[in-house]
C-alpha positions in Angstrom: 116.1 -43.9 -3.2 116.8 -40.2 -3.2 113.7 -37.9 -3.0 113.8 -34.3 -3.8 112.8 -31.6 -1.3 109.3 -31.0 -2.7 108.4 -34.7 -2.2 108.2 -34.1 1.6 105.1 -31.9 1.0 102.2 -34.3 1.4 100.1 -32.6 -1.3 102.9 -32.8 -3.9 102.0 -35.2 -6.7 103.5 -34.7 -10.1 101.6 -37.8 -11.4 98.4 -35.9 -11.2 99.9 -33.2 -13.4 101.3 -35.7 -15.9 97.9 -37.5 -16.1 96.0 -34.3 -16.7 98.5 -33.4 -19.5 98.0 -36.9 -21.1 94.3 -36.3 -21.1 94.3 -32.7 -22.2 96.6 -33.5 -25.1 94.9 -36.8 -25.9 98.1 -38.8 -25.6 98.3 -42.6 -25.0 101.3 -42.8 -22.7 104.3 -41.1 -21.2 106.5 -41.8 -24.2 104.1 -39.7 -26.3 104.1 -37.0 -23.6 107.9 -36.9 -23.6 107.9 -36.5 -27.4 105.4 -33.7 -27.2 107.4 -31.9 -24.4 110.7 -32.7 -26.3 112.3 -34.4 -23.3 113.9 -37.8 -23.0 111.4 -40.5 -21.8 113.4 -41.3 -18.6 112.8 -37.7 -17.5 109.0 -38.4 -17.3 109.7 -41.7 -15.6 111.9 -40.1 -13.0 109.3 -37.4 -12.3 106.6 -40.1 -11.9 108.7 -42.0 -9.4 109.6 -38.9 -7.4 113.3 -39.1 -8.3 113.3 -35.8 -10.2 111.3 -32.6 -9.6 109.4 -30.9 -12.3 111.9 -28.2 -13.1 111.3 -24.6 -14.2 112.3 -25.3 -17.8 109.9 -28.3 -18.0 107.1 -26.2 -16.5 107.7 -23.5 -19.1 107.6 -26.1 -21.9 104.3 -27.5 -20.5 103.0 -24.0 -20.6 104.1 -23.5 -24.2 102.6 -26.7 -25.4 99.3 -26.7 -23.5 98.6 -22.9 -23.1 97.9 -23.5 -19.4 99.3 -20.9 -16.9 102.4 -21.8 -14.9 100.3 -21.2 -11.7 97.7 -23.8 -12.9 100.4 -26.3 -13.8 101.9 -25.9 -10.3 98.5 -26.2 -8.7 97.9 -29.5 -10.5 101.0 -31.1 -9.1 100.2 -29.8 -5.6 103.1 -27.2 -5.4 101.4 -24.7 -3.2 104.5 -22.6 -2.5 103.7 -18.9 -3.0 107.2 -17.5 -2.6 110.4 -18.3 -4.4 113.3 -17.7 -2.0 116.3 -16.0 -3.6 119.7 -15.8 -1.9 120.8 -12.3 -0.8 123.9 -12.9 -3.0 121.9 -13.4 -6.2 122.0 -10.5 -8.4 124.9 -8.9 -6.7 128.3 -8.7 -8.5 130.9 -11.0 -7.1 133.6 -9.2 -5.0 136.3 -9.9 -7.6 134.0 -8.5 -10.3 133.3 -5.4 -8.2 137.0 -4.9 -7.6 137.8 -5.3 -11.3 135.2 -2.7 -12.2 136.5 -0.2 -9.6 140.1 -0.7 -10.9 138.9 -0.2 -14.5 137.1 3.0 -13.5 140.1 4.3 -11.7 142.4 3.5 -14.6 140.0 5.2 -17.0 139.9 8.3 -14.8 143.7 8.4 -14.7 143.9 8.1 -18.5 141.4 11.0 -18.9 143.5 13.1 -16.5 146.7 12.3 -18.3 145.3 13.0 -21.8 144.9 16.8 -21.4 148.5 17.0 -20.0 149.8 15.1 -23.0 147.9 17.3 -25.4 149.2 20.5 -23.7 152.8 19.2 -23.8 152.4 18.4 -27.5 151.1 21.9 -28.3 154.2 23.5 -26.5 156.7 21.5 -28.4 155.0 21.3 -31.8 154.9 18.0 -33.8 158.5 17.1 -33.0 159.5 14.8 -30.1 162.5 16.1 -28.2 
């Protein structure tokens, strides 16, 4: 059975979070909870059996439905991580995007330089092309 990375934390227990939500929203079972959160019932089952982590989108949906803060929801399931690690590469343009932007900027600069020359040539010869 595949466990996700958070399940290695001893304090991580999404069942506690789901049980609290059932009680807070006065629901009878996980099927009712899945309807309230607008997710498929197997999602709740997989979370209960540690086969699927509680994802960010589901946490946000829980926040919207219950009005509880994201921090409180994370605390209820035992997720005590205080930092979210982002890759250095996130947020940076990809090398090919950067190269394409630079090429477009150079091309625009060349067109701007060529435009005044074209206009001055046109003024010398009038409206007629020779």
